[in-house]
C-alpha positions in Angstrom: 191.3 213.4 77.5 190.8 211.3 74.4 191.5 212.7 70.9 192.2 211.7 67.4 194.1 213.5 64.6 192.2 215.0 61.7 193.7 213.5 58.5 193.9 216.7 56.4 195.0 219.3 59.0 197.0 217.2 61.4 195.3 219.0 64.3 193.8 216.9 67.2 190.0 216.5 67.3 188.8 216.5 70.8 186.1 214.0 71.9 183.9 214.5 74.9 184.9 212.9 78.1 182.3 211.2 80.3 181.1 213.2 83.3 179.8 211.6 86.5 178.3 212.8 89.8 180.3 211.8 92.8 179.0 214.3 95.5 175.8 216.0 96.4 174.9 218.8 98.9 171.6 220.7 99.4 169.6 222.9 101.8 165.9 223.1 101.2 162.5 223.7 103.0 162.2 220.0 103.7 165.8 219.3 104.8 169.0 221.0 105.7 171.2 218.5 104.0 171.0 216.4 100.8 170.1 213.2 102.8 167.3 215.0 104.8 166.0 216.8 101.7 165.7 213.5 99.8 163.9 211.9 102.8 161.6 214.9 102.9 160.8 214.6 99.2 160.1 210.9 99.4 157.8 211.5 102.4 155.5 213.7 100.4 155.3 216.3 103.2 155.1 220.0 102.4 157.8 222.4 103.5 155.6 225.4 102.8 154.5 227.6 105.8 153.8 231.2 106.9 156.7 233.6 106.2 158.8 234.0 109.4 161.9 235.8 108.0 160.0 239.1 108.0 156.6 240.6 108.7 154.5 239.7 105.6 151.1 240.7 107.2 150.3 243.3 104.6 151.3 241.3 101.5 149.0 239.4 99.1 151.2 236.3 99.5 152.2 235.5 103.1 153.6 232.0 102.6 157.0 230.6 101.5 159.3 227.6 101.6 161.9 228.6 104.1 165.0 226.7 105.1 163.7 226.7 108.7 166.5 226.2 111.3 169.3 226.9 108.8 172.5 227.9 110.7 175.7 228.3 108.7 177.8 227.4 111.7 180.0 225.3 112.1 180.7 225.3 108.4 181.1 229.1 108.4 182.5 231.0 111.4 180.2 233.6 112.8 182.5 236.5 112.0 182.6 235.4 108.3 178.9 234.6 108.0 178.2 238.2 109.0 180.0 239.3 105.9 177.8 237.2 103.6 174.2 237.4 102.4 172.1 234.4 103.3 172.3 233.1 99.7 176.1 232.9 99.9 175.8 231.1 103.2 173.4 228.6 101.7 175.5 228.0 98.6 178.8 227.6 100.6 177.2 225.1 103.0 175.8 223.0 100.2 179.1 223.1 98.3 181.1 222.0 101.3 178.6 219.1 101.8 178.9 218.0 98.2 182.7 218.2 98.4 182.8 216.1 101.6 180.3 213.6 100.2 182.5 212.9 97.2 185.6 212.0 99.3 187.8 213.8 96.8 191.2 215.2 97.9 192.6 218.4 96.4 196.2 217.7 95.6 198.6 220.2 94.3 198.2 218.8 90.8 194.4 218.7 91.0 193.8 222.2 92.4 194.3 224.0 89.0 192.0 221.4 87.4 189.2 221.8 90.0 186.6 224.6 89.4 183.4 226.1 90.7 180.2 227.1 89.0 177.6 228.0 91.6 175.2 230.8 90.6 172.1 232.6 91.8 169.1 234.1 90.0 168.8 237.2 92.1 171.7 237.3 94.6 172.0 239.2 97.8 168.6 240.9 97.8 168.2 241.1 101.6 171.6 242.7 102.0 170.7 245.2 99.2 167.4 246.0 100.9 169.0 246.5 104.3 171.8 248.6 103.0 169.6 250.8 100.9 167.4 251.5 103.9 170.5 252.2 106.1 171.9 254.6 103.4 168.6 256.5 103.2 168.3 256.8 107.0 172.0 257.4 108.0 174.1 258.2 105.0 177.0 256.6 103.2 179.4 256.4 106.2 177.2 253.7 107.7 177.6 251.3 104.8 179.7 248.2 105.4 182.9 247.7 103.4 181.6 244.2 102.9 178.4 245.3 101.3 179.5 244.5 97.7 181.5 241.2 98.3 178.7 240.2 100.6 175.9 240.5 98.0 177.2 239.9 94.4 176.3 236.7 92.7 179.8 235.3 92.0 180.7 235.3 95.7 179.4 231.8 96.3 182.0 230.5 93.7 184.6 232.9 95.1 184.2 231.8 98.7 184.1 228.1 97.8 187.3 228.3 95.8 189.0 230.2 98.7 187.7 227.8 101.3 188.7 224.6 99.4 191.7 225.9 97.5 190.2 225.3 94.0 192.2 227.1 91.3 190.3 225.9 88.2 187.5 227.7 86.3 185.5 229.9 88.6 182.2 231.3 87.2 178.7 232.3 88.4 175.8 232.0 86.0 172.7 234.1 86.6 169.8 232.9 84.3 166.8 233.3 86.7 165.1 230.0 87.4 167.4 228.1 85.0 170.6 229.1 86.9 171.2 225.8 88.7 170.6 223.7 85.6 172.7 225.9 83.4 175.5 226.0 85.9 175.6 222.2 86.1 175.4 221.8 82.3 178.2 224.3 81.6 180.4 222.8 84.3 180.0 219.4 82.7 181.1 220.8 79.3 184.2 222.3 80.9 185.1 218.8 82.1 184.1 217.1 78.8 186.3 219.4 76.8 189.3 219.4 79.1 189.1 222.7 81.0 188.8 220.9 84.3 188.7 217.4 85.8 186.2 218.2 88.6 183.7 221.0 89.2 181.3 221.9 92.0 178.2 223.2 90.3 174.7 224.3 91.1 172.7 227.2 92.5 171.6 229.0 95.6 168.9 231.6 96.4 167.6 233.4 99.5 164.7 235.2 97.8 162.2 235.2 100.7 162.6 239.0 101.3 160.1 241.8 101.5 160.8 243.3 98.0 161.0 239.9 96.3 157.8 238.6 97.7 156.1 242.0 97.0 157.4 242.1 93.5 156.4 238.6 92.6 153.0 239.3 94.3 152.3 242.4 92.3 153.2 240.5 89.1 150.5 238.0 90.2 153.0 235.2 90.0 152.6 233.9 93.5 149.9 231.7 95.0 147.5 233.4 97.4 146.5 230.2 99.2 147.5 231.7 102.5 145.0 229.9 104.8 146.5 226.4 104.2 150.2 226.9 103.1 150.9 223.2 102.7 148.3 222.9 100.0 149.3 226.1 98.1 151.8 224.5 95.6 149.7 222.2 93.5 151.2 221.6 90.0 148.8 220.4 87.3 145.9 220.6 89.7 142.8 222.7 88.6 143.1 224.7 91.8 146.6 226.0 91.2 147.0 229.8 91.2 150.7 230.5 91.1 154.0 229.4 92.5 155.2 229.5 96.1 158.6 231.2 96.6 161.3 229.2 98.4 165.0 229.3 99.4 167.8 226.9 99.5 170.8 225.5 97.6 171.7 222.5 95.5 175.3 221.7 94.5 176.8 218.6 92.8 180.4 217.5 92.4 180.9 216.6 88.8 184.0 214.6 87.8 185.6 213.1 84.7 184.7 209.4 84.7 188.3 208.3 84.4 189.4 210.5 87.3 186.5 209.2 89.5 187.3 205.6 88.5 191.0 206.0 89.3 190.2 207.0 92.9 187.4 204.4 93.2 184.8 207.0 93.9 181.1 206.2 94.5 179.2 207.3 91.4 175.6 208.4 91.8 174.9 208.8 88.1 176.3 209.9 84.8 175.4 213.3 83.3 175.1 212.5 79.6 173.1 215.4 78.1 172.6 219.2 78.3 170.3 221.4 76.3 169.6 225.1 76.4 167.8 227.6 74.3 165.3 230.5 74.5 161.6 231.0 73.8 162.1 234.5 72.4 158.5 235.2 73.3 157.8 237.0 76.5 159.4 238.3 79.7 157.6 235.9 82.0 155.2 233.7 80.0 156.2 230.5 78.2 155.3 229.8 74.6 151.7 228.5 74.8 152.5 225.4 72.6 155.6 224.5 74.6 157.8 224.6 71.5 160.8 226.3 73.3 160.9 223.9 76.2 160.3 221.0 73.8 163.3 222.0 71.7 165.4 222.4 74.8 164.6 218.8 75.8 165.3 217.6 72.3 168.7 219.3 72.4 169.5 217.6 75.7 168.5 214.1 74.4 170.5 214.7 71.2 173.5 215.7 73.2 173.1 212.6 75.3 173.1 210.4 72.2 170.6 208.0 73.7 167.2 206.9 72.4 164.4 209.2 73.7 162.5 206.1 74.7 165.2 205.2 77.2 164.1 208.2 79.3 161.5 207.0 81.9 161.2 210.1 84.1 161.0 213.9 83.9 161.7 215.9 87.0 159.6 218.8 85.7 159.9 222.5 86.2 156.3 222.1 87.4 155.8 225.5 89.1 152.0 225.4 89.8 151.3 228.3 87.5 148.2 228.2 85.3 150.0 228.7 82.0 153.4 227.1 82.8 152.1 223.7 83.8 150.0 223.4 80.6 152.9 224.6 78.4 155.3 222.1 80.0 152.9 219.3 79.5 152.6 220.2 75.8 156.3 220.5 75.6 156.9 217.0 76.9 154.4 215.6 74.4 155.9 217.6 71.6 159.4 216.4 72.4 158.7 212.8 73.1 155.6 212.0 71.1 153.6 208.9 72.1 156.4 208.0 74.6 155.3 211.0 76.8 152.3 208.9 78.0 154.6 206.1 79.1 156.9 208.5 81.1 156.5 209.5 84.7 156.7 213.2 85.6 156.8 214.8 89.0 157.4 218.2 90.6 159.5 218.7 93.7 158.1 222.2 93.9 154.8 220.8 95.1 156.7 220.2 98.4 159.5 222.8 98.5 158.1 225.6 96.4 160.1 227.4 93.7 163.7 228.0 94.8 164.4 230.3 91.9 168.2 230.1 91.1 168.6 227.1 93.4 165.7 225.1 91.9 167.8 223.5 89.1 170.5 222.3 91.6 168.1 220.8 94.2 166.0 219.2 91.5 169.0 217.8 89.6 170.0 216.1 92.9 166.5 214.7 93.3 166.7 213.4 89.7 170.1 211.8 90.3 168.9 210.1 93.5 165.7 208.9 91.7 168.0 207.0 89.3 170.4 205.9 92.0 167.7 204.5 94.3 165.1 203.7 91.6 162.3 205.6 93.3 160.5 208.8 92.3 159.3 211.4 94.7 155.6 212.3 94.3 153.7 215.4 93.2 151.6 216.3 96.2 148.3 218.3 96.3 147.3 216.9 92.9 143.7 216.2 93.9 141.8 217.2 90.7 144.0 216.9 87.6 143.6 219.6 85.0 142.2 218.0 81.8 144.8 219.8 79.8 147.5 218.2 81.8 147.0 214.5 80.9 150.3 212.8 81.7 151.4 210.6 84.7 152.5 213.1 87.4 153.1 210.5 90.2 150.4 211.9 92.5 150.6 211.8 96.3 152.9 208.9 96.9 156.5 208.0 96.0 156.8 205.3 93.4 159.3 202.4 93.1 160.5 202.3 89.4 162.9 200.7 87.0 164.4 203.4 84.9 167.7 203.9 83.1 167.6 207.6 82.3 165.9 210.8 83.4 165.6 214.4 82.5 165.5 217.5 84.7 163.9 220.7 83.4 164.3 224.4 84.4 162.7 227.3 82.6 163.3 231.0 83.6 162.1 234.5 83.2 163.2 236.0 79.9 162.3 232.7 78.2 165.6 230.9 79.1 165.4 227.1 79.2 167.7 224.3 80.4 167.5 220.5 80.5 169.8 217.9 81.9 169.8 214.2 81.1 171.2 211.8 83.7 171.5 208.0 83.4 172.6 205.1 85.5 176.2 204.3 85.1 176.7 201.9 82.2 
């Protein structure tokens, strides 16, 4: 990559390479591929329904965004799928889709320069639950030898590298609901600074399990709109009462611009900025004034080195929680000033729920496609806008737009924040 020599020391000074998106793959409650997920988001139809993956009859929350109909075959052979928790299956399927979508070929010279960074917020919780129950009932001899490699968070990245022969950097970030965003941002930096030429990056989660839903329910984090599931996730609406848990995966193929151009790759968008920081405030609640999230967005825009006014759209974290939606609204106004009222903001979670560690990946893809196709998916269920949430949240219907840059936000438990800035290729 490009460099210049420092006049006093003689050492090379590295300059950031451009990073572009050349492949996308996703599984979500509104579609089992990136193409179908995008169509589902544009349609404004909810993917939330009654929980079917287990009996939730006795739980306060009995609804979720499930990847209904998901079958890892033929991407993963049945004998191999049995050794993997559902989150690994989701992540591997999305990664293989993004890889195929890019049209890239792994040559002997590229393999050591091609890495993977696909994480999860929780990991193999269903496998952990099942194995714990089996151990309690029948003892240690009944535990599968694949229990550990079938449930730990880094095994999406591990399985992807084995499947595709990728010998470059191989990591798995676990930062709660910021996982997908942080994974994409850190992968981009590996390319920018020369550690890799291409990276598969994003997140996956299969958190619709008994203890996860019970735990979030007891923390009073989940919506209890059980009677009409499709209306439960309602960001910025006065009737919101918590998020709806979901499952899925979102993975992008990032590539050095020069490498993509040399092989005449289709480029969806350029990733120009990444910001991350912490609220340092509370385990689960954001700073009320939005300062932490605002500074994260400022960091991302500063890294992008573009005018803040060039950003026309925010794909918001937008979880449908009473405190979170207000805090993010304040954060956007704090970060962008008067320009906030000229921006469009929407929440994919109104349709797919909160995919936890997968949210940042799926929502980054939505942001990328919004730029690529110049259309913004809506925020559904926004019937009566909260007076404290006074921005343009693109209610009910997708909107044709003309925008050059957009930002995607993810904020997680522990106060961890992440923002990505994408722009149309210049």
